[in-house]
C-alpha positions as CSV (number, residue, x, y, z in Angstrom):
1,I,55.9,101.6,92.8
2,A,53.7,104.4,90.9
3,M,54.7,107.2,93.8
4,G,58.8,105.4,92.9
5,D,57.7,106.2,89.2
6,M,56.8,109.6,90.0
7,R,60.1,110.2,91.8
8,K,58.2,110.7,94.8
9,T,60.7,108.9,97.6
10,Q,59.1,109.8,100.7
11,E,55.6,108.8,99.8
12,S,56.6,105.2,98.1
13,L,58.7,104.0,100.5
14,E,55.8,105.1,103.1
15,S,53.3,103.1,101.0
16,F,55.7,100.1,101.0
17,D,56.2,99.9,104.6
18,K,51.9,100.3,105.3
19,A,51.9,97.5,102.7
20,L,54.3,95.6,104.7
21,S,52.6,96.2,107.7
22,L,49.7,94.5,106.6
23,D,51.3,91.6,105.4
24,P,55.0,91.6,106.5
25,Q,55.7,88.8,104.9
26,Y,53.8,89.6,101.5
27,I,57.1,89.4,98.4
28,P,55.7,91.6,96.1
29,A,56.5,94.7,98.2
30,L,59.4,93.6,99.7
31,K,60.9,93.0,95.7
32,A,59.6,96.2,95.1
33,A,61.0,98.2,98.0
34,A,64.8,96.5,97.7
35,Q,64.9,97.3,94.0
36,F,63.7,100.9,94.4
37,T,65.7,101.6,97.5
38,Y,68.7,99.5,96.1
39,Q,68.4,101.8,92.6
40,N,68.0,105.6,94.9
41,H,71.1,104.4,97.0
42,N,68.4,104.6,100.2
43,A,70.1,103.1,103.3
44,K,66.7,100.8,103.8
45,A,68.0,99.2,101.1
46,S,69.9,96.4,103.1
47,K,66.7,96.2,105.4
48,Y,64.3,94.9,102.5
49,L,67.0,92.4,101.4
50,E,67.6,90.9,104.7
51,R,63.7,90.5,105.2
52,L,63.4,89.2,101.4
53,L,66.5,86.7,102.3
54,T,64.9,85.5,105.4
55,L,61.5,84.4,103.2
56,R,63.4,83.6,99.8
57,P,67.4,83.0,100.9
58,N,67.3,81.5,97.1
59,E,66.6,85.1,95.6
60,A,69.6,85.5,93.3
61,T,68.8,89.1,92.5
62,A,68.6,90.2,95.7
63,H,72.1,88.4,96.7
64,A,73.8,89.9,94.2
65,M,72.2,93.4,95.2
66,A,72.9,92.5,98.8
67,G,76.5,91.8,97.5
68,V,76.9,94.7,95.6
69,L,76.0,97.0,99.3
70,D,78.1,94.9,101.1
71,Y,81.3,95.7,98.8
72,K,80.8,99.1,98.9
73,A,80.4,99.0,103.0
74,H,83.7,97.0,102.3
75,N,82.4,94.1,103.7
76,C,84.1,91.7,102.3
77,A,82.9,88.6,104.1
78,G,79.7,89.7,103.4
79,V,79.8,89.9,99.8
80,I,81.6,86.9,98.9
81,P,78.6,84.2,100.1
82,H,75.8,86.7,98.4
83,F,77.9,86.8,95.0
84,E,78.2,82.6,95.3
85,Q,74.2,82.7,95.5
86,S,74.1,84.5,92.2
87,V,77.1,83.6,90.2
88,Q,75.2,83.9,87.1
89,L,73.8,87.3,87.3
90,V,77.7,88.9,88.7
91,L,79.4,87.2,85.6
92,S,77.0,89.1,83.3
93,N,77.9,92.4,84.9
94,E,82.0,93.5,84.8
95,I,81.6,95.6,87.8
96,S,80.2,92.7,89.5
97,A,82.7,90.2,88.4
98,T,85.5,92.3,89.6
99,E,83.9,93.5,93.1
100,F,83.5,89.4,93.6
101,A,87.0,88.5,92.5
102,A,88.3,91.6,94.5
103,C,86.9,90.2,97.8
104,L,88.1,86.5,96.8
105,L,91.8,87.8,97.0
106,E,91.5,89.9,99.6
107,E,90.6,87.0,101.6
108,H,93.4,84.6,100.3
109,R,91.0,82.2,97.7
110,T,93.2,83.2,94.8
111,A,92.3,80.1,92.6
112,D,88.8,81.1,92.8
113,A,89.5,84.9,92.0
114,V,91.3,83.3,88.8
115,R,87.9,80.8,88.7
116,I,85.5,83.9,88.5
117,L,87.5,85.8,86.5
118,T,88.5,83.8,83.8
119,Q,84.6,83.1,83.3
120,A,83.9,86.7,83.3
121,R,86.5,86.9,80.4
122,T,84.3,84.8,78.6
123,V,81.9,87.3,78.9
124,Y,83.7,90.3,78.1
125,P,86.7,89.5,76.3
126,Q,88.0,93.0,75.6
127,S,87.6,94.3,79.3
128,R,91.2,95.6,80.3
129,N,90.0,95.9,83.9
130,L,89.0,92.2,83.9
131,R,92.5,91.0,81.8
132,Y,94.4,93.3,84.6
133,D,92.5,91.2,87.0
134,L,92.9,87.9,86.0
135,G,96.8,88.6,85.9
136,L,96.6,89.8,89.0
137,A,95.4,86.9,90.2
138,Q,97.3,84.2,88.4
139,L,100.3,85.9,89.7
140,E,99.0,85.7,93.0
141,D,98.0,81.7,92.9
142,G,101.9,81.3,91.0
143,H,100.7,81.1,88.1
144,I,103.5,82.6,86.2
145,E,103.4,81.8,82.8
146,E,99.3,81.8,82.9
147,A,99.6,85.5,83.9
148,L,102.2,85.9,81.1
149,A,100.3,84.5,78.6
150,T,97.2,87.2,79.9
151,L,99.6,89.9,79.8
152,Q,101.2,89.9,76.6
153,P,101.5,92.8,74.9
154,A,98.4,94.1,73.6
155,A,97.6,97.7,71.5
156,D,95.4,99.3,74.6
157,D,98.1,98.6,77.1
158,D,98.2,101.3,79.9
159,A,100.6,102.1,82.7
160,G,99.0,99.9,85.4
161,I,99.1,96.7,83.0
162,L,102.6,97.6,82.1
163,N,103.8,97.6,85.8
164,L,101.5,94.6,86.6
165,R,103.3,92.7,83.7
166,A,107.0,94.0,84.9
167,S,106.4,92.2,88.2
168,V,105.3,89.2,86.5
169,E,107.9,89.3,84.1
170,S,110.5,89.8,87.3
171,A,109.2,86.6,88.8
172,A,109.8,84.7,85.9
173,G,113.0,85.8,85.9
174,N,113.3,87.9,82.9
175,L,114.3,91.6,83.4
176,D,115.2,93.1,81.0
177,A,111.7,92.8,79.7
178,A,110.6,93.9,83.2
179,Y,112.8,96.9,83.4
180,A,111.8,98.0,79.9
181,D,107.8,97.5,80.7
182,L,108.6,99.9,83.5
183,K,110.6,102.4,81.3
184,R,107.5,102.1,79.1
185,A,105.0,102.7,82.0
186,T,107.3,105.9,83.9
187,E,107.3,107.3,80.5
188,M,103.3,106.7,80.0
189,N,102.6,108.3,83.6
190,P,105.0,110.4,84.5
191,K,103.7,111.3,87.7
192,E,102.7,108.1,89.1
193,E,105.0,107.4,92.1
194,R,104.8,103.0,91.9
195,N,106.1,102.9,88.8
196,Y,109.4,104.9,89.2
197,L,109.6,102.9,92.7
198,D,109.2,99.6,91.5
199,L,111.9,100.4,88.8
200,A,114.1,101.5,91.0
201,L,113.6,98.8,93.7
202,L,114.4,96.4,90.2
203,C,117.3,97.9,90.0
204,L,118.5,97.5,93.9
205,D,117.6,93.8,93.7
206,H,120.0,93.3,90.8
207,D,123.0,95.1,92.1
208,N,122.7,98.0,89.5
209,E,122.7,100.9,92.5
210,Q,123.5,103.6,90.3
211,L,120.6,102.9,87.8
212,A,118.6,103.0,90.6
213,V,119.5,106.6,91.8
214,D,119.0,107.7,88.0
215,V,115.5,106.4,88.1
216,A,114.4,107.9,91.3
217,T,116.3,111.2,90.2
218,V,113.7,111.4,87.0
219,G,110.4,110.5,89.6
220,I,111.7,113.2,91.9
221,A,112.1,115.8,89.1
222,H,108.3,115.0,88.2
223,L,107.4,114.7,92.0
224,P,109.5,116.8,94.1
225,K,107.8,116.2,97.1
226,D,107.7,112.2,97.4
227,A,109.4,110.7,100.5
228,A,109.6,107.2,99.1
229,M,111.2,108.9,96.2
230,Y,114.1,110.3,98.3
231,A,114.0,107.2,100.5
232,V,114.9,104.9,97.6
233,R,117.3,107.1,96.1
234,G,119.0,107.5,99.6
235,I,119.6,103.6,100.1
236,A,120.9,103.5,96.6
237,Y,123.5,106.4,97.3
238,A,124.0,103.8,100.8
239,Q,124.5,100.8,98.6
240,L,126.8,102.9,96.7
241,S,128.6,104.0,100.1
242,K,128.0,107.4,99.1
243,Y,126.7,108.2,103.1
244,D,126.5,111.6,103.1
245,A,124.1,112.2,100.1
246,A,121.7,108.8,101.5
247,Q,121.8,110.8,104.7
248,E,120.3,113.8,102.8
249,D,117.8,111.9,101.1
250,F,116.5,110.4,104.4
251,A,116.5,113.6,105.8
252,R,114.6,114.8,102.9
253,A,112.0,112.2,103.5
254,T,111.6,112.5,107.4
255,E,110.9,116.7,106.7
256,L,108.9,116.0,103.4
257,D,106.2,113.0,105.2
258,P,107.2,112.9,109.2
259,G,104.3,110.9,109.8
260,R,105.6,107.9,107.7
261,P,108.6,105.7,108.5
262,L,110.3,106.2,105.1
263,G,113.3,108.6,106.4
264,E,114.1,107.3,109.7
265,V,113.9,103.7,109.1
266,A,116.1,103.9,106.2
267,R,118.3,106.2,108.0
268,S,118.3,103.5,111.2
269,V,119.2,100.9,108.2
270,L,122.3,102.9,106.9
271,Y,123.4,103.0,110.5
272,D,123.3,99.9,111.3
273,E,125.3,98.9,108.1
274,M,127.4,101.5,108.7
275,D,128.1,99.3,111.8
276,Q,126.7,102.3,114.4
277,P,124.0,100.2,116.0
278,E,123.5,102.8,119.2
279,K,122.3,105.7,116.2
280,A,120.7,102.7,114.1
281,K,118.3,102.5,117.8
282,Q,117.8,105.9,118.0
283,S,117.0,106.7,114.9
284,L,114.2,104.1,115.6
285,R,113.1,104.9,118.8
286,Q,112.3,108.4,117.7
287,Q,110.2,107.2,114.8
288,L,108.1,105.1,117.5
289,E,107.9,108.5,119.8
290,K,106.0,109.6,116.4
291,A,104.7,106.6,115.5
292,P,104.4,103.3,118.4
293,G,102.3,100.9,116.3
294,D,104.5,101.2,113.4
295,P,105.1,97.5,112.1
296,V,108.1,98.4,110.3
297,A,110.4,100.6,112.9
298,N,109.3,98.5,116.0
299,T,110.5,94.9,113.7
300,L,113.9,96.3,112.6
301,L,114.2,97.5,116.4
302,A,113.3,94.0,117.9
303,S,116.3,92.4,114.8
304,L,118.5,94.9,115.8
305,L,118.2,94.4,119.4
306,I,118.1,90.2,118.9
307,R,121.5,90.8,116.7
308,Q,122.9,92.4,119.4
309,G,122.9,89.5,121.6
310,A,119.6,90.4,123.6
311,A,119.7,87.5,125.9
312,P,116.5,86.2,128.2
313,R,115.8,88.2,131.3
314,T,117.6,91.0,129.9
315,P,115.8,94.3,129.4
316,E,117.1,94.5,125.7
317,L,115.0,91.4,125.1
318,A,112.1,92.7,126.9
319,E,112.3,95.5,124.7
320,A,112.3,93.4,121.2
321,K,109.5,91.8,122.5
322,A,107.3,94.7,123.2
323,A,108.5,96.1,120.2
324,L,107.1,92.8,118.1
325,A,104.1,92.8,120.2
326,R,103.0,96.6,118.7
327,A,104.2,95.5,115.5
328,L,101.7,92.7,115.5
329,Q,99.0,94.3,117.2
330,T,98.9,96.8,114.1
331,D,99.7,94.2,111.5
332,P,98.7,90.9,112.4
333,N,100.1,89.6,109.1
334,A,103.8,90.8,109.7
335,V,105.8,87.6,108.6
336,E,109.2,88.7,109.8
337,A,108.0,90.1,113.3
338,L,106.2,86.3,113.3
339,I,109.4,84.7,112.8
340,L,111.4,87.2,115.2
341,L,108.6,86.3,118.0
342,G,109.0,82.9,117.3
343,K,113.2,83.6,118.1
344,V,112.5,85.1,121.1
345,D,110.5,82.7,122.5
346,L,113.0,80.2,121.6
347,E,115.3,81.8,123.3
348,E,113.0,81.9,126.5
349,E,112.6,77.9,126.1
350,D,108.8,78.8,125.3
351,L,108.6,76.2,122.7
352,P,105.0,76.6,122.3
353,G,104.7,79.9,122.0
354,A,107.6,79.9,119.6
355,L,105.8,76.7,117.8
356,N,102.9,79.3,117.8
357,A,104.4,82.4,116.7
358,L,106.0,79.9,113.6
359,E,103.2,78.6,112.4
360,R,101.3,81.9,111.9
361,A,104.5,82.8,110.3
362,E,104.5,79.8,108.4
363,R,100.5,79.7,107.0
364,L,101.6,83.3,105.6
365,D,104.9,82.2,104.2
366,P,104.1,78.5,103.8
367,N,107.8,78.2,101.8
368,N,110.2,80.6,104.0
369,R,112.6,77.8,104.8
370,S,114.2,79.5,107.9
371,T,110.9,79.4,109.8
372,L,110.5,75.5,108.5
373,N,113.7,74.8,109.5
374,Q,112.8,76.3,113.4
375,M,109.7,74.6,113.5
376,L,111.6,71.1,112.7
377,L,114.1,72.0,115.8
378,I,110.9,72.6,117.7
379,L,108.7,69.8,116.9
380,R,111.6,67.7,117.5
381,K,112.5,68.8,121.1
382,L,108.7,68.7,122.1
383,G,108.7,65.4,121.1
384,R,106.1,65.3,118.0
385,T,108.2,62.8,115.6
386,Q,105.4,62.3,113.5
387,D,104.8,66.0,112.9
388,A,108.7,66.3,112.5
389,A,109.1,63.8,110.0
390,R,106.4,65.3,107.6
391,L,108.1,68.8,108.0
392,A,111.2,67.0,107.1
393,V,109.5,66.0,104.0
394,R,108.2,69.0,102.9
395,L,111.5,70.9,103.1
396,T,113.7,68.0,101.1
397,A,110.7,68.3,98.5
398,L,111.8,72.7,98.7
399,L,115.2,72.0,98.7
400,S,114.9,69.6,95.6
401,A,112.4,72.1,93.8
402,D,115.3,75.0,94.5
403,A,118.3,72.8,92.8
404,Q,115.7,71.8,90.0
405,R,115.2,75.8,89.2
406,R,118.8,76.5,89.3
407,N,119.7,73.8,87.1
408,R,117.0,75.2,84.4
409,Q,118.5,78.4,84.3
410,P,121.1,79.1,81.2
411,V,124.8,79.3,82.6
412,Q,126.1,82.5,81.4
413,T,129.2,82.2,79.1
414,G,131.8,84.6,78.6
415,P,132.9,85.5,74.5
416,E,135.3,83.3,73.3
417,R,139.1,84.1,73.3
């Protein structure tokens, strides 16, 4: 300990190790060695902490330190159990609380992330980081009203909070407010790509293609080498039937970033919409020559082949299935690829395979009615009547909830005559 205080790191560690060679279970030496190496970012810290926790499994401080080291190593599976054993210490540190919540969100434990962040905000009520993280967790947990309350306008709002609040407002159907917040975010941080992209995509989602073009054009002026900005403007041009302008933007996107699928994928979608499927397939295959595992290009190629009527035991269906396998190898959580794989297996009369793919998709997107409809048909064909009946109840509830939401929406009326 004295050597450590004198910043003689090597001598300090040699003394700790000598003490532990004489008594491997000497707790004071393990605690001091763990604390010293942790504070000095020494690689031996994990080893000392592991030995200490073997002897003292309820040592909260050691769990907290081990959790931080796991977070730095991008090991959320290790972070969560350590932080769960040291919750009070974690909540007393703003950074640790955000790290704990980030890992809970990564593991899809959104309700637990909301609980941790809510508690942390009672300790740090002025923390903008905790406010942002709590709003994000509430959004991901489906609590839109709570997220809006957390993210209500404040004097210290930055572009990140404005962008997140716009996402919540969009989810709540308040598009004017979302647009206003995203516009403010672009003005506040004109070099941030996502603000322009989110604003342009919001315009596209609500059929205002010309405004999407205008937003992307402003973004390109600030970020002239941003491939995504050209791709989104190309999509807007395509929807306005300005195909030459769209082609130019897609080509520019590919030129700026040939390693990403933006340009070729967008071009293939354009060809598909122009009813030129062969050109669309050619564009996607060119992209896949550069990046064979690209999940987006693989999924789009499979979708195109299936929509063209690829039949069982044909090269086209085999190509579609191979493309989906590549997409899922790169991204096992690609919901669209899983749904399409279910369709392919169904075409090939592989009912168990189709059900397995659709059940994986359903776990990722529980309210996707297309997935649930297909699962219902397969369960009935497999004779699993009780499972089919339970699924039918879920589908009925979803349809009822959708109807109630539509009924709650205000009726748009024109001016009185």
